[in-house]
C-alpha positions in Angstrom: -18.7 -112.9 -52.0 -16.7 -110.6 -49.5 -16.3 -107.1 -50.6 -12.7 -105.8 -51.2 -11.3 -103.6 -48.6 -11.1 -100.6 -51.0 -15.0 -101.0 -51.6 -15.7 -101.2 -47.9 -13.7 -98.0 -47.1 -15.3 -96.2 -50.0 -18.8 -97.0 -48.5 -17.7 -96.0 -45.2 -16.4 -92.6 -46.4 -19.7 -92.0 -48.3 -21.8 -92.8 -45.3 -19.7 -90.4 -43.1 -20.0 -87.5 -45.8 -23.6 -88.0 -45.8 -24.0 -87.7 -41.9 -21.5 -84.6 -41.8 -23.0 -81.5 -40.4 -21.3 -78.1 -39.7 -22.1 -75.6 -36.8 -22.0 -72.2 -38.1 -21.8 -69.3 -35.6 -21.8 -65.4 -35.3 -24.5 -63.1 -36.6 -23.0 -62.6 -40.1 -22.4 -66.2 -40.9 -25.7 -67.3 -39.5 -27.7 -64.7 -41.3 -26.2 -65.3 -44.7 -26.6 -69.1 -44.3 -30.3 -68.5 -43.3 -30.7 -66.5 -46.5 -29.0 -69.0 -48.8 -31.6 -71.2 -50.4 -28.8 -73.7 -51.4 -27.9 -74.3 -47.9 -29.5 -77.3 -46.0 -30.4 -76.0 -42.5 -31.0 -78.4 -39.6 -31.0 -76.7 -36.2 -31.0 -72.9 -35.2 -30.0 -71.9 -31.6 -30.4 -68.2 -30.7 -30.6 -65.9 -27.7 -33.5 -63.4 -27.4 -31.0 -60.5 -28.4 -29.7 -62.5 -31.5 -33.3 -63.6 -32.5 -34.2 -59.8 -32.7 -31.3 -59.1 -34.8 -31.9 -61.9 -37.1 -35.7 -61.6 -37.3 -35.8 -61.0 -41.0 -33.6 -63.9 -42.0 -35.2 -66.3 -39.6 -38.5 -65.3 -41.1 -37.5 -65.8 -44.5 -35.8 -69.2 -43.8 -39.0 -70.6 -42.3 -37.0 -72.2 -39.3 -38.3 -72.4 -35.8 -35.5 -71.3 -33.6 -34.5 -72.8 -30.2 -34.4 -69.9 -27.7 -31.7 -70.2 -25.0 -30.5 -68.1 -22.1 -27.1 -66.5 -23.1 -25.6 -67.9 -19.9 -26.5 -71.3 -20.7 -25.6 -71.6 -24.3 -25.6 -75.2 -25.5 -22.1 -76.9 -25.7 -22.3 -77.6 -29.4 -19.4 -75.1 -30.2 -16.0 -74.8 -29.0 -15.9 -72.7 -25.9 -13.6 -70.2 -27.7 -16.1 -69.6 -30.4 -17.6 -66.1 -30.3 -21.1 -67.0 -31.2 -22.7 -63.8 -30.6 -25.8 -65.6 -29.5 -26.4 -67.5 -32.8 -25.6 -70.9 -33.9 -26.9 -72.8 -37.0 -26.4 -76.5 -37.7 -26.1 -77.1 -41.5 -25.0 -79.6 -44.1 -22.0 -78.6 -46.1 -22.6 -76.9 -49.4 -22.2 -78.7 -52.7 -20.5 -76.7 -55.4 -20.1 -79.4 -58.2 -16.9 -80.5 -59.7 -13.8 -78.7 -60.6 -14.7 -78.6 -64.3 -18.2 -77.2 -63.5 -16.6 -74.1 -61.7 -13.8 -73.8 -64.1 -16.0 -73.0 -67.1 -18.4 -70.7 -65.5 -16.6 -67.6 -66.5 -19.1 -64.9 -65.4 -17.4 -61.5 -66.5 -14.0 -61.8 -68.0 -11.6 -64.6 -68.2 -12.0 -67.2 -65.3 -9.7 -67.2 -62.4 -9.3 -70.1 -60.1 -7.4 -70.2 -56.7 -5.8 -73.4 -55.7 -4.5 -73.9 -52.1 -1.7 -76.5 -51.4 -1.9 -77.4 -47.6 -3.4 -74.1 -46.3 -5.0 -75.7 -43.2 -5.9 -72.7 -41.2 -9.6 -71.9 -41.4 -9.0 -68.2 -40.9 -6.7 -68.0 -43.8 -9.1 -69.8 -46.0 -12.0 -67.8 -44.9 -10.0 -64.6 -45.6 -9.0 -66.0 -49.0 -12.9 -66.7 -49.8 -13.7 -63.1 -49.1 -10.9 -61.9 -51.4 -12.1 -64.5 -54.2 -15.6 -63.2 -54.0 -14.5 -59.5 -54.2 -12.2 -60.0 -57.2 -14.6 -62.6 -59.0 -12.7 -65.8 -58.8 -14.6 -68.8 -60.1 -13.7 -70.9 -57.2 -11.2 -71.5 -54.3 -10.0 -75.2 -54.6 -8.6 -77.2 -51.8 -7.6 -80.9 -51.3 -10.2 -83.0 -49.3 -7.5 -84.0 -46.7 -4.9 -81.3 -46.9 -7.0 -78.1 -46.7 -9.1 -76.5 -44.0 -12.6 -78.1 -44.1 -15.9 -76.0 -43.9 -16.1 -75.1 -40.2 -17.8 -72.5 -38.2 -14.4 -70.6 -37.6 -13.8 -70.5 -41.5 -17.4 -69.3 -42.2 -17.1 -66.5 -39.4 -13.8 -65.4 -41.0 -15.4 -65.4 -44.4 -18.2 -63.2 -43.3 -20.8 -64.6 -45.5 -18.5 -65.3 -48.5 -18.8 -69.1 -47.7 -22.3 -68.9 -48.8 -21.7 -67.4 -52.2 -18.0 -68.1 -53.1 -17.5 -71.7 -54.4 -15.0 -73.8 -52.1 -14.4 -77.0 -54.1 -12.6 -80.0 -52.3 -10.6 -82.4 -54.6 -8.7 -85.5 -54.1 -5.3 -84.6 -55.7 -3.9 -81.1 -56.3 -1.5 -81.9 -59.0 -4.3 -83.8 -60.9 -6.5 -80.9 -60.7 -3.8 -78.6 -62.0 -3.4 -80.8 -64.9 -7.2 -80.9 -65.6 -7.2 -77.0 -65.6 -4.2 -77.0 -68.0 -6.1 -79.2 -70.4 -8.8 -76.7 -70.2 -6.6 -74.0 -71.4 -5.6 -72.4 -68.1 -2.2 -71.0 -67.3 -1.2 -72.3 -63.9 0.9 -69.9 -61.9 2.5 -70.9 -58.5 3.2 -68.1 -56.0 6.8 -68.4 -54.7 8.7 -65.7 -53.0 12.0 -66.9 -54.5 10.7 -66.9 -58.1 12.6 -65.0 -60.7 9.6 -63.3 -62.5 6.7 -61.0 -61.0 3.2 -61.9 -61.2 2.5 -58.8 -63.3 5.1 -59.6 -65.9 3.9 -63.3 -66.2 0.3 -62.3 -66.6 1.3 -60.0 -69.3 2.6 -62.9 -71.4 -0.8 -64.6 -71.1 -3.4 -61.9 -71.8 -6.0 -64.2 -73.4 -5.7 -67.1 -71.1 -7.8 -68.1 -68.1 -5.5 -68.1 -64.9 -5.2 -70.6 -62.0 -3.1 -69.2 -58.9 -1.6 -71.7 -56.7 -0.7 -70.7 -53.1 1.0 -72.8 -50.5 0.9 -72.9 -46.7 2.8 -70.2 -44.8 6.4 -71.6 -44.0 6.7 -74.6 -46.1 5.0 -73.0 -49.3 4.4 -75.0 -52.3 5.5 -78.7 -52.5 8.0 -79.7 -54.9 5.6 -81.6 -57.1 3.1 -78.8 -57.0 6.0 -76.4 -58.2 6.9 -78.8 -60.9 3.2 -79.1 -62.2 2.9 -75.3 -62.3 3.5 -73.6 -65.8 5.6 -71.0 -64.1 6.5 -69.8 -60.6 5.9 -66.2 -59.8 6.3 -63.6 -57.1 4.7 -60.6 -55.7 7.4 -57.7 -55.9 8.4 -56.0 -52.6 9.7 -52.5 -52.0 11.9 -53.4 -49.1 14.2 -56.3 -48.1 11.6 -58.0 -45.9 9.1 -59.4 -48.3 6.8 -61.9 -46.7 3.0 -61.8 -46.8 0.3 -63.9 -44.9 -1.1 -66.4 -47.5 -4.4 -64.8 -47.3 -2.9 -61.3 -48.0 -0.8 -62.7 -50.9 -3.9 -64.3 -52.4 -5.7 -60.9 -52.3 -2.7 -59.1 -53.9 -2.4 -62.0 -56.7 -6.2 -61.8 -57.4 -6.1 -58.0 -57.7 -3.0 -58.2 -60.1 -4.8 -61.0 -62.1 -8.2 -59.3 -62.3 -6.5 -55.9 -63.4 -4.7 -57.7 -66.2 -7.6 -59.5 -67.7 
C-alpha cells in the first residue's frame, strides 16, 4: 500500500533533521561548545594560534583537531565569517519540549521568551545572552519562522547557546495557549499598547510570565496579539521610542525578573 503524501513528507523531514549539522566559529563559541558535554561534536578545524588558545578545551573534549594554514582555511564557512582560526561542526542541541522547559523554574517564578518571526540570527543570539543573564527558562521560536541554530547566532550569543535553552516549536499561537493552560500570563510587547510592562506585571505578582516579541518593523502578527493575555509597552522618556528587538527583550526581562 502506497504511503500517503503527508507520511512521506514527515519521514523526509525526520531524515533531514537527523542529518543536520551546524558549523560554529569563533574562539568563544567553539570553546563553549567543546566544553559542553551535551553537544555532539563531529569535526574541529583550527589554526596553530587558535589551537594554542583552545588547548584546555580541546584536551577536555577529547577531539583530534585538524590543523590548517590560516591562509588556507577550508571553505566550510561563509567567507564573511570571522572565525578567528577555529571552526567546529556539531549537531544541533536538543532541549526537549516546551512543557519540559516551562516547568523547570530554577530560582523564582518561571519566565519564557517567545519570538514571533525574529529571523535575524544576531538578534536571536543577543536575546539568548539576555535570557541567560536574567534567568529565563527558555527562548522559544517557531521551526520555520525564527532564526535556526547557526554559527552566526552562536557567535553573537557568545557561549549562551550552549547553556540557554532555545526551543523550536511548530505553531506559536498553540504554544502560547499551552503556556496559558500551565498558568502563565502571556504579555505581548507592542509599542502602541496602552499599559506599561511594569504596571501589567504588578497585576500578576504570583504568575509565571511569557514575554512575546515580534520582528522589527512588522512587530507581532494579529493572531499573536489576539492570543496574548495583554499587550504591554516599554515606557520611553522622549517622543522617539523604538528599540532593537534584542534590546527590548533585555529591558523586558529585567523588568520581569525585578518584579518576581
